[in-house]
C-alpha positions as CSV (number, residue, x, y, z in Angstrom):
1,M,-135.2,148.6,121.3
2,K,-133.0,148.2,118.2
3,L,-130.7,151.0,117.4
4,K,-131.0,152.8,114.1
5,I,-128.6,155.0,112.2
6,R,-130.9,155.6,109.2
7,A,-129.1,158.5,107.7
8,L,-125.8,156.7,107.6
9,L,-127.4,153.6,106.2
10,C,-129.1,155.5,103.4
11,M,-126.0,157.4,102.5
12,T,-123.9,154.2,102.3
13,I,-126.2,151.8,100.5
14,V,-126.9,153.8,97.4
15,V,-126.2,151.4,94.5
16,L,-127.3,151.0,91.0
17,L,-129.2,148.0,89.8
18,L,-127.2,146.4,87.1
19,P,-128.8,144.4,84.2
20,A,-129.6,140.8,85.0
21,T,-126.9,139.6,82.7
22,A,-124.2,142.0,83.9
23,F,-120.7,140.7,84.6
24,T,-117.6,142.5,85.7
25,Q,-115.4,143.9,83.0
26,Q,-112.7,141.3,83.6
27,E,-115.3,138.6,82.8
28,Q,-115.6,140.0,79.3
29,E,-112.0,139.3,78.6
30,T,-111.0,136.2,76.6
31,S,-107.8,134.7,75.4
32,K,-108.3,136.7,72.2
33,N,-107.8,140.0,73.9
34,S,-106.0,139.2,77.1
35,P,-102.3,138.1,77.2
36,Y,-102.9,136.6,80.6
37,L,-105.7,134.4,79.4
38,Q,-103.8,133.4,76.3
39,Q,-100.9,132.3,78.5
40,F,-103.3,130.5,80.9
41,L,-104.8,128.7,77.9
42,E,-101.4,127.6,76.7
43,R,-100.5,126.2,80.2
44,H,-103.9,124.7,80.9
45,P,-105.7,123.8,77.6
46,E,-108.1,121.7,79.6
47,A,-109.6,124.9,81.1
48,D,-111.2,125.6,77.7
49,L,-114.3,123.7,78.8
50,D,-116.3,124.2,75.6
51,S,-113.3,123.3,73.4
52,D,-113.8,126.3,71.2
53,G,-110.2,127.5,71.4
54,I,-111.2,130.6,73.3
55,L,-110.7,130.9,77.1
56,T,-112.9,133.1,79.2
57,R,-112.8,134.2,82.8
58,K,-115.9,132.3,83.5
59,E,-114.3,129.1,82.1
60,I,-111.3,129.6,84.5
61,Y,-113.7,129.9,87.5
62,N,-115.6,126.8,86.5
63,W,-112.4,124.8,85.7
64,R,-110.8,125.7,89.0
65,N,-114.0,124.7,90.8
66,I,-114.3,121.4,88.9
67,K,-110.7,120.7,89.8
68,Y,-110.7,121.8,93.4
69,L,-114.3,121.9,94.5
70,N,-115.5,118.9,92.4
71,T,-118.4,121.1,91.3
72,A,-118.8,124.0,88.8
73,I,-119.9,127.4,89.8
74,T,-123.3,128.1,88.1
75,H,-122.8,131.8,88.1
76,S,-119.5,133.5,88.9
77,N,-118.6,137.1,89.7
78,I,-122.1,138.3,89.5
79,A,-122.4,142.0,90.5
80,Y,-125.0,142.8,93.1
81,G,-123.9,146.5,93.3
82,E,-121.7,148.9,91.5
83,H,-118.5,148.6,93.5
84,P,-115.9,146.0,92.2
85,R,-116.1,144.2,95.6
86,Q,-119.9,143.8,95.4
87,V,-119.8,140.5,93.5
88,L,-120.9,136.9,94.3
89,D,-120.6,133.3,93.1
90,F,-123.6,131.0,93.0
91,W,-123.8,127.2,92.9
92,Q,-127.1,125.6,92.0
93,A,-128.1,122.4,93.7
94,T,-129.7,119.8,91.4
95,S,-133.4,119.9,91.9
96,D,-136.7,120.1,90.0
97,T,-138.2,122.4,92.6
98,P,-136.8,125.6,94.2
99,T,-134.0,124.9,96.6
100,P,-133.0,126.5,99.9
101,L,-129.9,128.7,99.9
102,F,-126.9,129.0,102.2
103,V,-124.9,132.2,101.8
104,F,-121.3,132.0,102.9
105,I,-119.5,135.3,104.0
106,H,-115.7,135.2,104.3
107,G,-113.6,136.4,107.2
108,G,-110.5,138.5,107.3
109,G,-111.0,141.1,110.0
110,F,-113.1,143.2,107.5
111,R,-109.7,144.1,106.0
112,H,-109.1,141.3,103.5
113,G,-110.4,137.9,102.3
114,D,-112.3,136.6,99.3
115,K,-115.4,134.6,98.4
116,N,-113.2,131.7,97.3
117,R,-112.7,130.9,101.1
118,F,-116.0,128.9,101.2
119,P,-114.9,125.7,103.0
120,L,-115.0,123.0,100.3
121,D,-116.4,120.2,102.4
122,L,-119.2,122.4,103.6
123,L,-120.0,123.6,100.1
124,N,-120.0,120.1,98.6
125,L,-122.1,118.6,101.4
126,C,-124.7,121.4,101.1
127,L,-125.0,120.8,97.3
128,K,-125.2,117.1,97.8
129,S,-128.0,117.7,100.3
130,G,-130.0,119.8,97.9
131,I,-129.0,123.2,99.3
132,S,-127.8,125.8,96.8
133,C,-125.0,128.0,97.8
134,A,-123.6,131.5,97.3
135,S,-120.4,133.1,98.4
136,I,-120.0,136.9,98.5
137,N,-117.3,139.6,98.5
138,Y,-118.0,142.9,100.2
139,R,-116.3,146.2,100.6
140,L,-113.5,146.2,103.1
141,T,-112.5,148.8,105.7
142,H,-110.0,150.5,103.4
143,H,-112.9,151.2,101.1
144,A,-115.2,152.4,103.9
145,P,-115.8,151.7,107.6
146,Y,-118.9,150.2,109.3
147,P,-121.7,149.8,108.3
148,V,-120.9,149.2,104.6
149,Q,-119.7,145.6,105.3
150,M,-123.0,144.7,106.9
151,L,-125.0,146.6,104.3
152,D,-123.2,144.8,101.5
153,G,-124.1,141.5,103.0
154,A,-127.8,142.6,103.3
155,R,-127.8,143.8,99.8
156,A,-126.4,140.5,98.5
157,I,-129.3,138.6,100.3
158,Q,-131.8,140.9,98.7
159,F,-130.2,140.5,95.3
160,L,-130.3,136.7,95.6
161,R,-134.0,136.9,96.4
162,F,-134.4,139.1,93.4
163,R,-132.9,136.3,91.3
164,A,-134.7,133.5,93.1
165,E,-137.2,132.5,90.4
166,E,-134.5,132.7,87.7
167,W,-132.0,130.6,89.8
168,N,-134.5,128.1,91.2
169,I,-134.2,129.3,94.8
170,D,-136.9,129.3,97.4
171,P,-136.9,132.9,98.7
172,N,-138.5,131.7,102.0
173,R,-135.5,129.4,102.9
174,F,-132.4,131.6,103.1
175,A,-129.6,131.1,105.6
176,A,-126.2,132.8,106.0
177,G,-123.0,132.1,107.9
178,G,-119.3,132.6,107.8
179,N,-116.0,132.8,109.6
180,S,-115.0,135.6,112.0
181,A,-115.9,138.9,110.2
182,G,-118.2,136.9,108.0
183,S,-119.9,135.5,111.1
184,G,-120.5,139.0,112.3
185,I,-122.0,140.1,109.1
186,S,-124.3,137.1,108.9
187,Q,-125.4,137.6,112.5
188,W,-126.0,141.3,112.0
189,I,-128.3,140.6,109.1
190,G,-130.0,137.7,110.9
191,Y,-130.8,139.7,114.0
192,H,-131.5,143.1,112.3
193,D,-134.9,144.4,111.5
194,D,-135.9,143.6,107.9
195,M,-134.3,146.2,105.7
196,A,-136.7,145.7,102.8
197,D,-138.0,149.0,101.4
198,P,-141.3,148.2,99.5
199,K,-141.5,151.7,98.1
200,S,-137.9,151.8,96.7
201,D,-137.3,152.7,93.1
202,D,-134.7,150.0,93.2
203,P,-136.4,146.6,92.8
204,V,-133.6,144.8,94.7
205,A,-134.1,147.0,97.7
206,R,-137.7,145.9,98.0
207,Y,-136.7,142.3,99.0
208,S,-136.4,141.0,102.5
209,T,-133.1,140.6,104.3
210,R,-134.5,138.1,106.9
211,L,-133.0,134.6,107.4
212,C,-134.2,131.2,108.5
213,C,-131.0,130.6,110.5
214,V,-127.4,131.7,111.0
215,V,-124.2,129.6,111.2
216,P,-121.4,131.7,112.6
217,I,-117.9,130.1,112.9
218,N,-115.2,131.5,115.3
219,M,-117.7,134.3,115.8
220,Q,-117.8,137.5,117.7
221,S,-121.2,138.5,119.1
222,T,-120.2,142.1,119.8
223,Y,-117.7,144.5,118.2
224,D,-118.0,147.0,121.1
225,P,-114.5,147.1,122.6
226,R,-116.0,148.0,126.0
227,E,-118.0,144.8,126.0
228,I,-115.2,142.7,124.5
229,K,-113.0,143.8,127.4
230,K,-115.5,142.4,129.9
231,L,-115.9,139.1,128.0
232,I,-112.5,138.1,126.8
233,P,-109.4,137.9,129.0
234,G,-106.4,139.9,127.7
235,T,-106.4,142.6,125.1
236,A,-108.7,141.2,122.4
237,Y,-110.7,144.5,122.7
238,K,-107.6,146.2,121.2
239,N,-107.5,144.0,118.1
240,S,-106.2,146.1,115.3
241,A,-109.1,145.3,113.0
242,L,-111.5,147.3,115.1
243,L,-109.7,150.6,114.5
244,P,-110.4,150.9,110.7
245,F,-113.8,149.2,111.2
246,F,-114.9,152.2,113.3
247,A,-112.8,154.7,111.3
248,R,-110.3,155.3,114.2
249,S,-106.7,156.2,113.7
250,A,-103.8,154.0,114.8
251,Y,-103.3,156.4,117.7
252,W,-106.8,155.7,119.1
253,D,-106.8,154.1,122.5
254,W,-110.0,152.4,123.7
255,D,-109.0,152.9,127.3
256,T,-108.2,156.6,127.2
257,S,-109.7,158.2,124.1
258,K,-113.1,159.9,124.5
259,I,-116.1,158.0,123.1
260,D,-118.8,160.6,122.2
261,D,-122.5,159.9,121.7
262,E,-122.1,159.3,118.0
263,L,-119.4,156.7,118.4
264,D,-121.2,155.2,121.3
265,A,-124.3,154.7,119.1
266,L,-122.1,153.2,116.3
267,L,-120.4,150.7,118.6
268,R,-123.7,149.5,119.9
269,D,-125.3,149.3,116.4
270,A,-122.3,147.4,115.0
271,S,-122.7,144.6,117.6
272,P,-125.0,141.9,116.4
273,I,-126.2,140.9,119.8
274,N,-127.7,144.3,120.4
275,H,-130.2,143.7,117.6
276,L,-131.5,140.4,119.1
277,T,-135.3,140.1,119.6
278,A,-137.5,137.1,120.3
279,D,-138.5,136.7,116.6
280,D,-134.9,136.2,115.4
281,P,-133.7,133.0,113.7
282,P,-132.0,130.0,115.3
283,V,-128.2,129.9,115.4
284,F,-125.6,127.1,115.1
285,L,-122.2,128.4,116.3
286,I,-118.9,126.8,116.7
287,H,-115.5,127.9,118.0
288,Y,-112.1,126.2,117.9
289,E,-110.2,125.2,121.0
290,K,-106.9,126.6,119.7
291,N,-108.4,130.1,120.0
292,N,-109.4,129.9,123.7
293,K,-106.4,132.0,124.8
294,P,-106.2,135.4,126.4
295,G,-106.4,138.2,123.8
296,N,-107.8,136.0,121.0
297,I,-110.6,137.7,119.1
298,H,-112.1,134.3,118.3
299,H,-112.5,133.2,121.9
300,S,-115.5,131.0,122.7
301,N,-116.7,133.4,125.4
302,F,-118.4,135.3,122.5
303,G,-120.5,132.2,121.9
304,K,-121.4,131.8,125.6
305,H,-122.4,135.4,125.7
306,L,-124.7,135.0,122.7
307,K,-126.2,131.7,123.9
308,E,-127.1,133.3,127.3
309,A,-128.9,136.1,125.5
310,M,-130.7,133.8,123.1
311,D,-131.7,131.4,125.9
312,K,-133.4,134.3,127.7
313,L,-135.3,135.2,124.6
314,G,-136.3,131.5,123.9
315,I,-134.4,131.3,120.6
316,E,-132.7,128.1,119.7
317,C,-128.9,128.4,120.0
318,V,-126.7,125.4,119.4
319,Q,-123.2,126.0,120.7
320,H,-120.2,123.7,119.9
321,M,-116.5,123.5,120.1
322,D,-114.5,121.7,117.4
323,S,-113.4,119.3,120.1
324,D,-117.0,118.0,120.3
325,Y,-116.4,116.2,117.1
326,E,-114.3,113.2,116.1
327,S,-113.5,114.7,112.7
328,K,-113.9,117.7,110.5
329,Q,-116.4,115.7,108.4
330,A,-118.6,115.1,111.5
331,E,-118.5,118.8,112.3
332,V,-119.6,119.8,108.8
333,A,-122.2,117.1,108.8
334,D,-123.7,118.5,112.0
335,M,-123.8,122.0,110.4
336,V,-125.6,120.8,107.4
337,K,-128.0,118.7,109.5
338,F,-128.9,121.9,111.3
339,L,-129.5,123.8,108.0
340,K,-131.7,121.0,106.8
341,K,-133.7,121.1,110.0
342,Q,-134.3,124.8,109.7
343,F,-135.2,124.5,106.0
344,G,-137.7,121.8,106.8
345,M,-135.8,119.1,104.9
346,L,-135.7,116.5,107.7
347,N,-138.6,114.1,108.1
348,E,-140.1,114.7,111.5
349,K,-141.1,111.5,113.4
């Protein structure tokens, strides 16, 4: 039975629906009213993409992505909530018909990181394959502890479905993945009961959070230190990111401090694997050999633990190490092939 902490979820996820054209305040700045943008324009006149002599934040985003990603962001820094961290970028794949969507969620121990960490080779191959992409920011643990990180990820999925018709996305073909903390958020959403609230006054909250598949990289299947201690040799269960994630002080000791019923429920609820049921989506997971050391929070034992659980439930779980591939390109190609399979984009023979 899946654990619920409804009161905490409801208190945390109260957000205001912004207008469809809303951007952050920074994005309203131009080189006419911002010394920074004026200096940027002087250094990089080529960033003025429409050659009107005025540089905007959006032009900088697009210019950087043309230069570094070889593709322009279709919509940048779009707010999906009211907090400054609740923003996302979106890349539209070229298509006359609605496209599937892959949502990337960055890592950083829930303490740092940014949506610009979307791996460029993965992004470009998805777009080339006809898969639109999004990359999200979310509130970090110095803003609030669990569950806001997971709730922000779920909210972003709902917001993207809310925009599906406008952005030429197929709302029935959504996937998510990410690195480390982002892998945990994407799994938590993927295995969690649908969080749609059809009766909500907020139209975004009425949309589904369910996914077609999940692609976690260097993942953790549980965030419960008691379980991590059993799975991973060494002191990975004492990783410093877990303290703020669960609102514990630096003096907290997972070996000696008392875990009351409330914290016990929180530890269990935060762990994606505890939400698994037989109707959950397929998973493609990968770990890196360099992390298979005692005490490493990205150890591949997390993947083995998840695969065992998914195999018992009859859910497809493809588990790999980076050493299984001859190159990074081959690894990324396999990920995208998996996405295309789950999206029904491969011709079945």
